[in-house]
Every structure is written in structure tokens, then in C-alpha cells.
N, C-alpha and C positions, 0 to 999 in steps of 0.2 A: 490730397493736398491742403485740406485743415492738419491734420496730424502735424504735416510739414511746418504750417505757418504756428500752430502751438509749440514747436520744439520738440515732438513729440516722436519724431522718425528723422535719424542722421541723414543728411546729403546721399552718401555712401550710399544707402539704403533704399535711399529714394530713385536713386542714378540704376538699382540693380533690379525697381520695380520698371524702369519703363520700358526695358525693352521686352516684358510677356505684353505688357498695356499694349504697345503700338503695334505687336504683329497681332493682337486681337483686334486692334481697331483696324488694322488694315482687311482683315480677313469681312470681319459684320461690313466694312464698308462696299468690299468688293460682293459682298452679298446684296448689299440693297441695292447697287449695280444692277444686278444681276435680277432683279427682284421687280424695279422700275422697268427693264426692258420688257422682260415678259409681260408686264401689265401691258404697258403699252401697244406691246404686241397681240394679246389679246383683246384687246379696245378693236387695235385696226380690225383684225376680225370682226370682231362682235360686227360693228357698221356695216362691214362688205358683206356678213350672213344673213342681215337685218335685210337687206338693200334689196337682196338677192338670192331670199328664201322661198317668195313664189316661182322661181323660174329655174329652183332650184332639182334636179333627180329625185326620187324618195331614194334611191340608194345611198345619195351624200349628204339627205337630209339626214337617215338612218346613222347615219359614219358621225355627222357631226355630233351628233345625243348620246353617240357611245364614247364619243372623245369628251365632251365635258359634261355630263354624268357620271356620279359612282354608283347611285342608290337611290330608288324614291323608296319611299315608305309610306302608307295610306293608314293614318290611324283610324280607329274605332268610331264612329259617331253615335254608338249605340244604338239598342235594339227594335229596328223598325224603322231606324234614323235615314233620312235620304241622306244622299251623297254631300258633302258638302266640301268643294273646293281648296279651301281654308286646312283641311284634315290630311292634305298631300304635304309629302314634307320632304325636296328636293335635295339632295348631298351634293354639292358640286366638285368637279375633281380639284384637286391644289393644282398651284401653278409649278412646274419642275425646275 
């Protein structure tokens, strides 16, 4: 819009640009709404899982771990070094 204020773009060109920009805005807003809903759902699920973890059967615990983690990387700690929990990197699954 700065270009329009500086008379670097004509009103006709500006109007022609608005359609695609509004479509892009609508797609981005829909993506944001979908992502926000997924975050809320995951947070609700997380609270439930934390509260119920001890009472869940092992099969359910395994399924939750498989659904939540895509990879676990254990980085080397050096020769003769003891296990360091900070050397473990968990790669969480992305929200879909």
C-alpha cells in the first residue's frame, strides 16, 4: 500500500492485486483456525493423559507414545562416558 500512497501503482493495478491477496489471506486464516483447534485438542488430550497416565494399560501408553513421537536420537557422550539424559533428543510429531 506504500506504493499506492507514493503513486507508484495505479488504482486499477491495486484492485487487480486485491483478489489474489484476499484469497491468500482467507487460506492463511483458515490454516490458523485449524492449527489453533489442533493445539487446543492436543493440550486437552495432554492434560487427560497426564492425569490418567498411571491408570492406563501398557498397550494404551505404548500407542500414545507411538502417536506422539516420530524419532528419538541419543547423541554420543564420549568414550567411557556415563549416560547423560541431556543427550537424548525427542522429535515430536507435527500436528496435522
